[in-house]
N, C-alpha and C positions, 0 to 999 in steps of 0.2 A: 831065347837063351839068356840066362841071368848073367849080368855083368859082374866081374870079379871085383873085389876091393881094390886090387891093383889098377884096374881100368878106371874105376871111379877116382882114385887118388891121382892118376895121371891126368885125367880131364880137369880135376880141380887145380892141380899144379899148373897146367897149361893156361887156365883162366887167370890164375893169380899172376903168372908171368906176363900175360898179355896186358892186364890192367895196370901192372906196376912198371912195365917197360914203356908203354905208350900212354903215359899218364895224361899228357896234354891232349892227345887225340881223344882219349876216353872222356875227359872233362868237356871237351868241345861237343862231343856226341851227346852226352848226358844233358848239358845245358841246352842244346838244340832241341832235344826231345821235350824237355820241361817247358821251354819257351813256346814251342809249337803247340803243345797241349794246352797251355795256359795263356796264350796271347791276348785273349779278350777278357781276362778277369779284371774286376774293378780296380784292384791295387795298381796293376800295370797301366791301366787306362788313365788313372789319376796322375801317373808319372809321365804321361804323354809318350809312352812307348809306341802308341798308335798301331798296334798289331805287328810291329817289326819283331822278327825272331832271330835276327843275326846277332852274333856275339859282340861285335863292335858297337852297335847301337845300344845294346843292353848295358855294356860297360860305361858308355857315356851318360846314359840316362839314369840308371839305377845305382844308387850309392849305398854304402854300408848303413844299416839302420839299427835302432835299438828297439827293445820291446815296447817302449813308450810310443814309438812312431806308429806302431800298428795295434796298439792296445784297443782302440775303439773297434777295429776290425775283428780282433780276437773276441771281444765281448759280444759283438753281434753274432758271431758263429756260435759261441758258447751259449747264447740265449736262444738258439734254434734257427737262426737265419741260414737257409740252405742255398742261397744264391751264390754265384761264383765270385766270391770276394777276394780270396787269396789263391784259390785253386779251382780248376774247372770242375772237379768232382766234389760232391758234398763231403765236408769234414765230419767224421763220425766220432773222433775222440782227440783229445789233446794229451800229450805225455809231457811230463816235466822231468827235468833232471837237474840236480844241483851237485856241484863238485865240492868236496871238502878236502883240502890239502892239509896233510899233517906231516910234520918233519920230526 
């Protein structure tokens, strides 16, 4: 049976409501998934996260960084290094975005 547009819209609205109503819980779940999947990447090992995947340890150990902080890692990946440097899965492309504000 084909779903009607109304059913699809209802499912989409339910999803939007869930992720905007329970923002903190959604963020915790997403961070947990990311940390679990990437616990042993080089970058996190250098920061001495030591395989921890809990939010509290992550917040204590990992601070806000700049592009320059990971530029050498990005260059390695861009030059073909497929080892788990920043992500457990090989990075296939980099996308850049620049924002231009005009008033």
